[in-house]
N, C-alpha and C positions, 0 to 999 in steps of 0.2 A: 735629370741632371740639373736642370734649372732650379728645382725643389731644393736639393741639397746644397747647391752653390748659394742660394738666396738665404737659406737658413744660417750657414756658416758665415756669410757675410753680415747678416743681422747681428749675430753673436759678437762677432768681432768689432763691428762698428759700434754697437752699444756699449761694449767695455770701453772703447776708446772715448766715446763721447761722454759717457758718465764720469770719465776720470777728469775731464775739464769742465763738464757743464752739469746742471741739475739732472736729477733722476729721471725726469720726464722726458728727457731727450731720447729715452728708448722708443717712445711713441713716434717721434719725428723720424728716427732712423728706421724703424720698421716700415713707416709709410713711405718713405722715399725709396728704399730697397724694393718694396713690392710694387711701387708705380713703375720703377725702371724695368724690373724683370718680367713684367707682364704676365703673372701668373693667373690662373683661374681665381674665383672668388674663394673656393673651398681650399685650394692649395696655398694661396696667400694666407688665409687666416691660419693654417696649421704651420706654415713656415714661420710666421711672426710668432705664434705661440710657442713652438719648440726653441726657437732662436732666443727669444727673451727668457723663457723658462730655465733653459741651459745656462745662460749668462747669471741670472738671479741664483740659480743652485750652486754654481761654483763661486760666485761672490759671497754667498751667505756661509757657505762651507769654509771658505779661506778665513773668514773672520771668527766662525763660531768654533772650530775645531781647537785652535790654540788657546782659547779662554775656557775650554772644557765644557762648553754648552751652557755656562752659567747665565748669560743674558737671554739666550732664547728660552731657557727653562723658567726664568722669572717672567718673560713676556707672555709665555704661554699660561703660566698661573694667573697672570693679570687678565687674560681672555678666557680664563676657566677651561682651557684645554688641557687634557690629561698628561701630555708630555711634550718635550721640545720638538720631537720629530713631526708632530702634527702641526706645530707652529710654522716650522720651516715648510712643510707642505702647502700650507695656506698662503704663505708668503710667495712661494713659486708659482702657484696657480693664479694668484692675483697678478704677478709679473706677466705671466704667459697671457692672460686675458687682455692686459693692456696692449702688449705686442701684437696678439692675434687681432684684436678688434681694430688696431691701427692699420695693419696690413690689409684687413678685410675692406676697410673703407677706402683705402687707395685703389684696390682693385675693382671695387664698385663704381668709384668715381671715374677711373679710366674707362670702364666699360660703358658708362653713361655718356661720356663725352665722345667715345669712338662711335656708338650707335647714333647719336644726334648729328654728327658730321657729315654722314653718308646719306 
């Protein structure tokens, strides 16, 4: 239950944060939510990864579908990718890794401080 709630909260707060602040706030949101929810290191990584990947997928598709994939196809050609779907996939994976590693570091930091205090 905590995993699903943290994933949804990361997705929603990342969308809200990037509307008003720079894109890298996804890492801060993922870090803070994972620190508060006290998930294990593995679950924190997956929660951050899926939360940010879901947000970036929705954000990319909301911008990409109305312009008929023109920009993503050109960017895919620039990076020598065969089609725009692979370009979108790479972007979603990069975003997911940023969120996952941020959430993982929060869980690892919380575990480290909890073990040294006792």
